[in-house]
C-alpha positions in Angstrom: 146.1 53.5 85.9 148.5 56.2 85.2 151.5 53.8 85.4 149.7 50.8 83.6 148.9 53.2 80.7 152.8 54.7 80.4 153.8 50.7 80.9 151.9 49.9 78.0 152.8 52.8 76.0 156.8 52.2 76.6 156.3 48.7 75.9 154.6 49.0 72.6 157.4 51.6 71.8 159.9 48.9 72.3 158.5 46.1 70.8 158.1 48.6 67.6 161.7 49.5 68.2 163.0 45.8 68.1 160.9 44.5 65.3 162.0 47.7 62.9 165.8 47.5 64.4 166.4 43.9 63.7 165.7 43.8 60.1 167.3 47.1 59.5 170.4 46.0 61.5 170.6 43.0 58.8 170.5 45.3 56.0 173.0 47.6 57.2 175.5 44.8 58.2 174.5 43.3 54.5 175.4 47.2 52.9 178.7 47.5 54.8 179.6 44.4 53.5 178.7 45.0 49.6 180.2 48.7 50.2 183.5 47.2 51.5 183.8 44.8 48.5 182.8 47.6 46.1 185.7 49.7 47.5 188.1 46.6 47.2 187.4 46.2 43.7 187.7 49.8 42.8 190.9 49.9 44.6 192.3 46.8 42.8 190.8 47.8 39.3 192.8 51.2 39.6 196.0 49.5 40.8 195.7 47.3 37.8 195.3 49.6 35.2 198.1 51.8 36.7 200.9 48.8 37.1 199.6 46.7 33.8 202.6 48.4 31.6 205.3 47.5 33.8 204.1 43.9 34.3 204.1 43.5 30.8 207.6 45.0 30.3 209.0 42.8 33.0 209.6 45.8 35.1 209.0 46.1 38.8 205.8 47.9 39.3 205.0 50.6 41.5 201.2 50.5 43.2 200.1 54.0 43.1 198.4 55.7 46.7 194.8 55.5 47.2 192.6 58.1 45.4 189.9 58.1 47.9 190.3 58.9 51.4 187.5 56.0 52.3 190.2 53.7 50.9 193.1 54.7 53.2 192.9 51.5 55.2 192.7 49.1 52.1 195.9 47.4 51.7 197.2 47.1 47.9 199.7 44.7 46.7 201.0 43.1 43.4 201.8 39.7 42.8 203.4 37.9 40.1 201.7 34.7 38.4 203.5 32.7 40.7 202.2 34.3 43.9 205.2 36.3 45.1 204.6 39.9 46.3 206.2 42.5 44.1 205.1 45.6 45.3 202.8 47.0 47.7 201.4 45.3 51.0 200.5 42.5 51.8 202.1 38.6 52.7 205.2 37.7 51.0 203.5 34.7 49.5 200.0 34.8 47.9 197.3 32.6 49.0 194.5 30.6 47.3 192.9 33.6 46.1 195.6 35.1 44.5 196.4 31.8 42.9 192.6 31.5 41.9 192.8 35.0 40.6 196.1 33.8 38.4 194.4 31.2 36.8 192.6 33.8 34.9 189.2 31.5 35.0 187.3 34.5 36.6 187.8 38.4 36.8 187.4 38.7 40.5 188.0 36.3 43.4 186.8 37.4 47.2 187.2 36.1 50.0 188.8 35.9 53.9 192.2 35.5 54.4 192.9 35.4 58.3 191.4 38.5 59.8 191.4 40.3 56.3 188.4 40.7 53.7 190.2 40.0 50.4 189.5 40.7 46.7 192.0 39.7 43.6 191.7 40.6 40.2 194.0 39.2 37.3 196.5 41.5 35.5 196.3 40.5 31.5 198.2 41.2 28.8 196.4 39.6 25.9 195.6 36.6 27.1 198.6 36.1 29.3 198.5 36.6 33.2 201.2 38.9 34.1 200.4 39.6 37.6 197.7 39.8 40.2 196.5 42.8 42.5 195.3 42.1 45.9 193.2 44.6 47.7 192.4 43.7 51.3 190.7 45.3 54.3 190.8 44.3 57.9 187.8 42.6 59.3 187.7 44.8 62.6 187.4 47.9 60.3 184.3 46.5 58.8 183.1 45.2 62.1 183.7 48.7 63.9 181.5 50.5 60.9 179.0 47.9 61.7 179.4 48.2 65.2 179.1 52.3 65.4 176.1 52.3 62.9 174.2 49.7 65.2 175.2 51.9 68.3 173.6 55.0 66.6 170.6 52.8 65.9 170.4 52.0 69.5 170.8 55.3 70.8 168.0 56.8 68.2 165.8 53.8 69.5 166.5 54.9 73.0 165.4 58.5 72.3 162.4 56.8 70.4 161.5 54.9 73.5 162.3 58.0 75.8 160.1 60.5 73.9 157.4 57.7 74.0 157.4 57.7 77.8 157.6 61.5 77.9 154.5 61.9 75.7 152.6 59.0 77.5 153.0 60.9 80.5 152.0 64.3 79.0 148.9 62.5 77.7 148.2 60.1 80.4 147.9 63.2 82.8 145.4 64.9 80.4 143.8 61.7 80.4 143.7 60.7 83.9 143.0 63.8 85.7 139.4 64.3 83.9 138.9 60.9 85.4 140.3 61.6 88.7 137.9 65.1 88.5 134.8 62.8 87.5 135.6 60.3 90.3 135.9 63.0 92.9 132.2 64.5 91.5 131.0 61.4 91.7 132.2 60.9 95.3 130.5 64.5 96.2 127.3 62.8 94.8 127.8 60.0 97.0 128.4 62.1 99.7 124.8 63.7 99.1 126.2 67.0 97.5 123.8 66.9 94.4 125.2 70.5 93.1 128.5 68.8 92.5 129.3 69.3 88.8 132.1 67.3 86.7 134.3 69.6 84.8 134.6 69.5 80.9 137.8 67.7 79.9 137.6 68.5 75.9 137.6 64.5 75.4 134.4 63.6 74.0 133.9 60.2 75.8 135.0 61.5 78.9 132.7 64.5 78.5 129.6 62.4 77.7 130.2 60.2 81.2 130.6 63.9 82.8 127.3 65.0 81.1 125.3 61.9 82.2 126.8 62.1 85.7 125.7 66.0 85.9 122.2 65.0 84.5 122.0 62.1 87.1 122.7 64.4 90.0 119.9 67.0 88.7 117.5 64.2 88.5 118.2 62.8 91.9 118.2 66.2 93.6 115.1 67.0 92.0 113.7 63.9 93.0 114.6 64.4 96.6 113.4 68.2 96.7 110.2 67.1 95.3 109.6 64.0 97.9 110.8 66.3 100.6 108.3 68.8 99.3 105.4 66.1 99.1 106.2 64.5 102.3 105.7 68.0 104.0 102.7 68.9 102.1 101.3 65.4 102.4 101.7 65.6 106.2 99.4 68.6 106.2 96.6 66.3 104.4 96.8 63.6 106.9 95.4 66.2 109.5 91.8 66.3 107.9 91.0 62.8 108.6 92.8 62.8 112.1 91.0 66.1 112.8 87.6 64.7 112.0 88.4 61.8 114.1 89.2 64.0 116.8 86.2 66.0 116.6 83.9 62.8 116.7 85.8 61.4 120.0 85.5 64.8 121.4 81.9 64.8 120.5 81.2 61.3 122.1 82.8 62.2 125.3 80.8 65.5 125.5 77.5 63.3 125.6 78.3 60.1 127.7 74.4 59.2 127.8 74.6 58.6 124.2 74.8 55.1 122.5 78.9 54.9 122.1 78.3 52.3 119.2 77.4 55.2 117.0 80.6 57.1 117.9 82.6 54.0 117.4 81.4 53.5 114.0 82.1 56.8 112.8 85.5 56.7 114.4 86.1 53.4 112.6 84.9 54.9 109.2 87.2 58.1 110.1 90.3 55.5 110.7 89.2 54.0 107.5 89.6 57.4 105.5 92.6 58.2 107.3 94.1 54.5 106.1 92.9 55.3 102.5 94.8 58.9 102.3 97.6 57.1 103.5 97.7 54.6 100.9 96.7 57.3 98.2 99.8 59.5 99.3 102.2 56.3 99.3 101.1 55.4 95.8 100.9 59.0 94.5 104.4 59.5 95.7 105.8 56.3 93.6 106.6 57.5 90.0 104.2 55.3 87.5 104.3 55.4 84.1 101.5 52.8 83.4 98.4 53.7 81.4 95.7 54.8 83.7 92.3 53.0 84.0 89.3 54.8 83.4 88.1 56.9 86.1 85.0 55.5 88.1 83.4 58.8 88.5 80.4 57.6 90.5 82.3 55.5 93.0 84.7 58.4 93.4 81.6 61.1 94.3 80.3 58.5 96.5 83.7 58.7 98.7 83.8 62.2 98.3 80.1 62.7 99.7 80.7 60.5 102.9 83.9 62.0 103.7 82.4 65.6 103.0 79.2 65.0 105.2 81.5 63.9 107.8 83.9 66.8 107.8 81.0 69.2 107.4 78.1 67.8 109.8 79.9 68.7 113.0 79.8 72.5 111.8 76.0 72.3 110.8 76.9 72.6 107.0 76.0 70.4 103.8 77.5 69.1 100.9 75.8 69.4 97.4 76.9 67.1 94.7 76.0 67.5 91.3 76.8 65.7 87.8 76.1 68.1 84.5 77.3 65.4 81.8 80.7 64.7 82.5 83.0 63.0 80.1 85.3 60.0 81.0 88.7 60.6 82.2 91.6 58.4 82.5 93.4 59.6 85.7 94.6 58.2 89.0 91.7 58.0 91.3 94.0 58.4 94.3 95.1 61.6 93.0 91.7 62.9 92.3 90.2 62.1 95.6 93.0 63.6 97.3 92.8 66.7 95.5 89.3 66.9 96.3 89.6 66.2 99.9 92.1 69.2 100.2 89.4 71.5 98.5 86.6 70.0 100.8 89.1 70.7 103.9 89.6 74.4 102.5 86.0 75.0 102.1 85.1 73.3 105.6 88.2 75.5 107.4 88.0 78.8 105.7 84.5 79.1 104.1 80.8 79.1 104.8 77.6 77.6 104.3 76.6 75.1 101.7 79.7 73.4 99.9 78.8 72.7 96.0 80.7 70.0 94.0 79.8 70.1 90.3 81.1 67.3 87.7 80.8 69.0 84.5 82.2 68.6 80.5 84.6 71.7 80.0 84.7 71.3 76.3 86.8 68.4 75.8 88.0 68.1 79.7 86.4 66.8 82.8 85.9 69.6 85.2 85.3 69.6 88.9 84.0 72.9 90.5 84.3 72.8 94.4 82.7 76.0 96.0 81.4 77.4 99.1 79.3 80.7 100.3 83.0 81.9 102.0 84.1 85.6 101.9 85.5 87.0 98.6 89.0 86.0 98.1 89.8 89.1 95.8 93.4 89.4 94.8 94.6 86.9 97.1 96.5 83.8 95.9 95.5 81.2 97.8 98.0 78.5 96.4 100.7 80.6 98.0 101.4 80.3 101.5 100.2 82.9 103.6 98.4 83.9 106.8 95.3 83.0 105.9 96.4 79.0 106.1 95.2 78.0 102.2 98.8 77.6 101.0 100.3 74.1 102.1 97.1 71.9 101.1 96.1 73.8 98.1 99.7 73.8 96.5 99.7 69.7 97.1 96.5 69.5 95.1 97.8 71.6 92.4 101.1 69.3 92.1 98.8 66.4 91.9 96.6 67.8 89.5 99.4 68.6 87.4 101.3 65.0 87.6 97.8 63.5 86.0 98.2 66.4 83.5 95.2 68.2 84.5 95.1 71.3 86.3 93.6 73.3 89.6 92.9 77.1 89.6 90.6 79.5 91.4 88.2 80.0 88.7 86.0 82.5 90.9 86.8 84.4 93.9 83.3 85.4 95.0 82.1 82.7 96.1 85.0 81.0 96.2 85.2 78.6 93.3 88.0 75.9 92.6 88.1 74.2 89.5 89.7 70.7 88.6 90.5 70.1 85.1 91.3 66.6 84.0 92.2 65.6 80.3 89.5 63.2 78.7 90.5 60.0 77.8 89.7 60.4 73.8 92.2 62.0 71.4 91.8 65.5 70.3 89.4 65.9 73.3 86.6 64.5 71.0 83.7 62.4 73.1 80.2 61.0 72.3 77.6 63.8 72.2 74.8 61.5 73.7 72.8 63.0 76.0 73.5 62.3 79.5 71.3 62.7 82.8 71.8 65.3 85.1 70.9 64.3 88.6 71.9 65.4 92.4 73.1 63.9 95.3 72.3 65.4 98.7 
């Protein structure tokens, strides 16, 4: 790319120089030719004035030296009307130019004789031609002047092209170096280094590309970090149905005389819940932006009741589910199901007694409380990784709730009560205040 930019710049400078130099060269040639003709006419007129008196008197004229140094190479000669050289420099016999001037039909006659540019003017005494003044300049002198000027123009053109080459190298380095650094940053990003950042070059277009690349690197790093954390926390979430399945199988082994079909049915149900958990986690692991359907709360609570009873029954504990006029919400059922699964598992593992789940209206939000009769949590933060073992699953549940625009918090430490708040589907949190029945599911 560097070589291509330099080549194109030099080529553009060369084309511009040639296109400018051609008409200028022609203009220079015409200028020198006109200037030489003017000089010859000036020298001839001066000589004609100087010799007009001698010619009128029939005396031999004396040609004065040129007054201008630029006319030093000009040959001036005085001829008789018959074409014979009387004084000065020139051929002994005049040519057609001198004869034409002697006819007194024109004031000035110009032309080329041999290798000379010639100009002739008649010398008059009244209406009578007394002589002809011939001024001549060698064509080689005129050609040399034109050639020297053209060489100077060519030198300036070469200097201009060389300057264009140097400037192209300088600006190409300034342009290409940021692109090379940008490519290096992209290579580091492709190699997995998401901390790589592209430097700023001070060129708006390249800086915008760098900013876009940096934003992409940050998003990729954030996405990978989120997926890694989600995978670690999801693996903890899968242990709950596996633990329930294991307890059911161990209970069946301890009672070999019991009907195995009940244990098999319970194992299949636990396997179904495990499969459903995996499907939920995979669905929630994808970044979905489609509008959510309205949460089917009754069906969800029934699934939670079955999972909770399977989890608590081996410990001789019960689950109590109550609805208190809950408003509708548009959230992912998989997310709510997994959050409640974490809370039930937490209550089964760390709590005691009956577990109570209440779905209620929280002033424009759907609130689901999960409480048990366990010990007071005091100042403990159950969402932090601690020796008590709360952290991983509860952190996953909180992240799932926040992804749905909700919140999960410890609303009361004694008895331990966790509250899941989910936004309603109506603007501004308004809802229909028609009474709903309050019922319990045992």
